[in-house]
N, C-alpha and C positions, 0 to 999 in steps of 0.2 A: 206780745212776743210769742211767736210760734215755737213749740218744742221741736227739736231735731229728732228724726227717726234714728234710734241707735241701732241701725242695721245697715247692711250693704246688700246689693243685688248681684247674683251670679247667674249665668245662663248655663244650661247643659243638664245632663242626667246625673242626678245624685244616686249612687248605687243603692242606698237603702230605700229609695222611693220606687225604683223600678228594676228590681233585680233580674226579672226574666224577660224584660222588654228591650227592644233596640232603641227605643226613644222614651223620653220622659213623659209621664202621664200629664205633664203640664205643657207639652209642646216646647216651644222656644221661649215661653214666658219666663222672666227672671224669677228666681227663688230668693226670698229675703232671708238673710242670715244675720242673727243678732250679733251686735258687737259686744263681746265679753273679753275677759283677759286671756282666754284660751280658745283655740280653734282646733277641733278634731278633724283631721283631713281624711279619715277613713271613709267618710260618706261620699267622697268625690272620686271620680275616675282619675287615674294618673295623668291623663292628658289635660285635665282641667286644673290640676293643682297649682301650677304656676300662676295662672290668671286669678285664681281664687286667693292665693296668698298675697299677690300684689294689691288686689282690691281690698283685702282685709287689712293689710298694713296701712294703707292710706286712710281707710275709715277709722281704724283704731287710733291713729295719730290725730285725726281730726276730732275724735271724741275725747282727746286728752290723755289717752293711755300712754304710759312711758315704758311699761314692760308687758310683753305678751308671751304666751306659750303656744307653740305650734306642735300638735300631737301627730306624729307621722308614723309611729309604730317602730318596732325593733327590726324584725325581718332580717334581710341581708344588708341593710344599710343604704340601699339605692335611693329611696325616698329621702332619707336623712341627708345624704350627700347633695342631692338635688336642691333641697330646701336651703341648706347651708350655703351652697354656691349662689343661690338667688339672694340670700341675705347679705352675703359678702359684696354683691354688686349694687345693692339697693341704697339710694341716697337717703332713704327714710330711716335706715338702721344705723345706730351708733356702734353697737357691738352685739355679739351673740355667743352662746355657749350651749353645750349639752345641759339638759336639766339635771338637777341633783336627783339621787335615787327616789326620794320621797315625792318628787314632782314628775316622775316618768323616766328618769335616767336617759339611756340612749334612745328611748322611744319618743323623746320630745326635745325640742330646742327652745331655749329662752332667747328672746330678742329684746334689746333695749332700744327704744325709738328716740330719734332726735326730736327735740321740742319743735313745735310748729313755728 
């Protein structure tokens, strides 16, 4: 029996990898992101976040995770509202809420995934 790769692939420029460049040092090659119970979105460009979150939710659900934490930061709340709107429309998500203070507060959102 082959073990499944507990990660998912995303395309695009991760800010932490190429801060001063217009393109990723990896070109258009997908970057593997490990499936864990939290995803820090700070490394991704705002235009990439929607696709990254959708891919992550699917991969997390396939990996059997029931609760995940999306770390979007506090800021002015733009990213938080965008993430929560995406979660509200996602058929993979049972419910979501702001994280408690000890898990990021308004800088993170918890999502409970529907079983597979």
